[in-house]
N, C-alpha and C positions, 0 to 999 in steps of 0.2 A: 510432202508428208514422209517420203522415204528418207530424206535428209534428217528429218526430225525423229526418226526411229518409230514412226507411227503407221507405216504402211509396208508390211503388216505390223500390227502392234505386238508388244511383249516378246520381241525377238532378242533383246539385249540380255546377256546372261552374266550374273555374278558381279563381284566387285570390279574386276578388270573391265567388264563390259560397261559398267556405270562410268568408270573413269574415262574410257574411250569416248563415250557419248558426251560427257560434259566437256571434254577437251575439244570435241568437234563443235559443240554449241557455244563454247566460251564460258558460259555461266548459266545457272538456272536461278530464278528469283526466289528469295526467301520471304515468307510472310508467316507470322506466328498464329494467325487465326486458324482454329482447329474445329471445324464443323463435322467433317468426315475425313479428317486427315489434313495436315498442313500442306501448303502449296508445293514445296519441293518434293514431298513424299508422293503427292498426287501426280506431279510431273513424271516421276519415275515409275509409279504404279502402272501408268498407261504404256510404258515402254519396256519394262524389265520383267522377264519371266519370273513368276513366283516371288515378286518383290516383297521385302519386309523393311520397315523403317529402321531396323537394326543395321541393315546394310549401309545406309547413308550415315548413321550415327558413328559406325566404326571407321568409315573413311574420313570423317570429320574429326572425331575426338579421340580415337585410339591410334589409327595409323597416320593421321595428319597428312593425308594425300590430297585432301580438299580443305578449304578454309572459308569461313564466313567473312565477307567484306563488301565494300561498296563498289559496284560496277554499274549495272542499270538498277539504281537504288540498292537496297539490301539484297545481296546475292550470295551464291555459293560458287566458287571457282577453284581450279587446280592450284595447289600451293605453289607450283613453280612459276605462276604468273605474278606472284607477290611483287617482285622488283619493278614490274611494268606500271604499277600504280603509285610509284614514288612521287610523281608530280602532284597527284591529288592529296596525298598525305602531307606534303610540304605546304600546300596551299592552306589546308586546315590548320596546320601548326602555326603558320605566320599570322593567321587571322585570330586565333583563339588563345594559344598557350601563354602569351604575354599579357593577357587582359587581367585587370584587377577585379575579380568577381569571386563569390563563394565557391562556385563549382570548380574554377581553375585552381584556387588555393587548395581545395580538397583533392583535386586530381594530382597535384604535385605531392601532397602528403601521402596519398595512397600508393603512389609509385615508389616513393622513398621507403615506405614500410614494406612493400612487397620485395624490393631489392635487398633490404637488410635482413628480413626474416626468412627469405627463401620459400615462402608459401604463396599459394594462389589466393584469389579474392574471397574464398569461403571463410578465411580466418580474419578478415578485416572487420573492425568495429563499425557500428552503425551510429550515425549522428542523430537520427530522429528528425532531421530538418527536411523541408520540402522546397521546391522551386518550380516556377512555371517554365515548362520546357516545350518540346515539339508539339505542334498542333495546339499550343496555348493551354496544355493540360498541366496540372500539378503532378510532379513526380518527386520521389525521394532524391535528396541532394546527391547521394551516392550514384544513383542511376545516371544523372547528368554527367558526373565526373567520369564514370566508366565509359559512357558514350564518347566523350571527347578523347579519352586515352585510347580507345579502340580506333577512332577515326584517324588519329595521328600516327597510329602504328606502334604505340608503346606496348599495348596489351592486345590479346586476341581471345576469342571465346574458345575455351578448351573443354567445355562440357555444358550440357543442357539437361535439366530435369523438368519436363513439361516446358514452360517458358522461363524458368529460372536459370539465368546464365551464370556460369563460373568463368572468370577471367584468369589468365596467366600472362607473364611476360612473353612477348613474341619470340625473343631469342631462346626461350626455354621450350618452345613448341615447334617452331619452324627450323628445319635443318640448317646448319651454319652455311653450307654452300649456297643456299637460297637466300637466307637472311642477310648475308654479307655481300651479296651480288649488287653491283651498281645498276642503275636504271639502264637497260639496253638501248633505249631511245635517247639519242644525244640532243635532238632538237624537238621543238614543239611540232613541227611538220611530221617528223618521223613518228612521234607519238600519235598524232591524229591518224596517220595512215594505218598504224598498227591497230588502233581501236576501231576504226571504221571497218577494217577487214575482219576483225574479230566479231564485231556486232553483226556484220552481214552473215557470218556463220551461225549466229544465234538464231536466225530465222531461216536462212537458206536462200531466199529471194527478197530483195529490198527495193523500195522506191525512194528517191532522194529527197522528197518533199518533207515539210515540217510534220513531225509526228512524235508522240511520246516514246516511240521506239528508239529514238536517238538520244534519250535522256542519259545523263551521267558521264558524257565524254567531256573531259576537262577542257575549258577554254575554247569550246567549239560552238559556233552559231551556224546558221544556214550557209553563209558564204564560205566559211572554212570547210564545212562538210562537202560542199560542191567541189571545191578545189582539191580536196583530198580524194574524192571519187575520181576526178579527172586524172590525177597523178597515178592512181592505182590502175585505171584503165590503160593509160599510156604504158605502164610497166607490165601489163598483161596479168596483173593480180586479180582484177575484176573483169568480168565479161558482161557486155551489154546484151540484154535480152529484150525481146518484144513479144507482146501478146496480141494476137490477131484482133481480138475484140476491143483492145485499148491501144490503137495505133499511135497515138500521140504521147503515150506515157512510157518513159524508159524504165527498165528494171535492171538490177544488177545481181550477179551471183559470183562467188569466188571461183577462180580458175581451178583451184584444188578440189572443188565439189563437182566438176563436170563429169567425173567418172560415176558419181552417184546418180546424176541426171541420166546419163547413158544407160546405167543399169536399170533404173526405174522404167525407162522407155522400153526396155527389152524383157521386162518381167512377164512370165507366163501367167495367164489368168488363173486365179485361185478363188476359192470361196471367200468372200469378204468377211472380215472379223470386225468386232465393235469394241469401243472403249469410251472412256470419259476423260475430259480435260478439266483442270482447275482454272479459275478465273485469270490467273497470272501465268498461264502456260506460255512458253516461248512462241508457239504457233499463233497465239492471240495477241502478241505484243503490238502489232500494227493493225488496228481495227479497220482502217480504210482498205488495206491490202486484203484482209480477211473477206471483206465484202466483194472486192473486185474478183478475187480468185475463187472463192468458195460460195459466193452469193449468200453469206451468212452474216447477219448483224448481231453483235453481242455487246452488251454493256453490263459491267459488274455493278449491281444495284445495292451493294452492301451499305453504302453511305446515303442512300435515299430513304426518306421517311416511308414507313410501310404502305401508306395509302397512295404513294406516288410510284410504287414498283409495278412494272408490267408483269414480272415473273416473281422471283423470290430473293431472299437474303443472300444465299450462297449457291446460286444456280450453276450447274456444271453442263457444258456443251457435251453432246453425245455424237460420236462419229461412227459410221459404218463404211468400211472400205476407205475410199478417198473423198467422202462427202459428209457433211453435217446433216443429221436427220432429226434431232430433237434436243431438248434440254430438260434437266430434272433437278429437283431439290432433295438431296439426301441429308439426313441428320443421324449421326452415330451417337447413341446413348451409351456412354461408357459404363455406367453402373449396371445397367441391365444387359449390356452386350447386344442390344437390338439396333439394327440398321433400319431406320425409317425412310420410306420413300414418300415424302409429303405431297409431291405433285410431279406431273410429267406433261410436257408440251411438245407435240409433234411439230416439225416444220411443215409449212404449207406444201401441199402436193406429195407428201411422203405417204406411201402406201406400204405399211409394214407386213410384208409377206412372210411365209414360213421360214425362209432362210434368214431374213433379218431378225425375226423374233428369236430364233434359235441362237444366233450370234449374241443378241442382247442378253439372253438368259445366261449364257456362258460368261459374258463380261461382268454381269452383276454378281454372279457367284464368285468370280475371281476377286472382285472388288470387296466383297464381304470377307473373303479369306484374308486379304491384305489387312483389313481392319480387325481381324480376329473376332468378327461378329458371330454370335451363336444363332441368330435368326434374322430374317428380313421381313419387315412389316410394311406392306403397302398401305397408303391411306384408304379409308373406308370408300368402297366403290371403285377404287382405281383399277383393281385387277379384272373387273368386269366391264370396263369402259372400252371404247373402240381401239382395237389394236394392242390391248394390254393383257390379253389372257395368258400370255407367256409368264406373267407374274404369279399365276395361280399355283399354289402348292410349292412355291420356291423356298 
């Protein structure tokens, strides 16, 4: 959790701190669903002191030090990493750009118009046509065309208003020294080693088995992953770690992160603080590892039918110090400015004492400030239930 910037939480400061954090993690996952903040903002709220979504927006769309792109699915990563994803963009280009289809024809036309008129996508005409696209859903033909142009690296997202995206040519957004740089990895093996090392930093400690954690690494299946890990261990870039309770399961961390591990081991005991994590937080990427290390089982139930959910639609894990103690359902009503706490579930054997309740109160007030909420409203009876009196009068 120290590697993740969560122990203690909210110690990262300002734009430079955010950049340093994301460079250490490689990327953070983007998701547009906004129940009480979008995933990347929730990732940073748990780690950054007095975080505001404007901080991330400026780094993405004003300063262009971060960029939206595909890494572990839709992600946000440092703009200097752009050349390393050349292989992925070329694969998409070879598969799609020469096809004879309405979305590809429109993509070529949009690109030509943008280059000739010197303006971003806000000025493009709408066709009014639709197409069946991702997840089998109908979307506007323009949406499909922009998705393809973005995936092949012709355009990038240069602004967002809520979830309405504005695109511009990549060469007008990314600095030339980065845009014109060739892929630093000359072979597929070099690329695999780079991405495995990067992804290891995304979590801090990894296990080599099959997991959604390893998604998004181009042309890599389990055999290639295991060979890459072996090469990185041989070169001293990855360190093998063992956990006493799991003697037959190897784990790996980056040699570059050993200093953080040593620092965490030597930390003086302080009063634990609390925080909340989003469903797609880096620390939750490998649910099997989450269970092994923290004895915490978590499943994002957003795609389950309501009657099949054990908890809720957008349930956030709650941590205190270096352990998970609860999960809860927040909903931010933007029109009224009210942050609702619809439900709260303690983990088994958790006894919320005075210190824990004080830390949770502080964390929730900080969460409300990040949302710019004017009030916090617990569900009826919640503030008088066991261990929840710290919600009274909040």
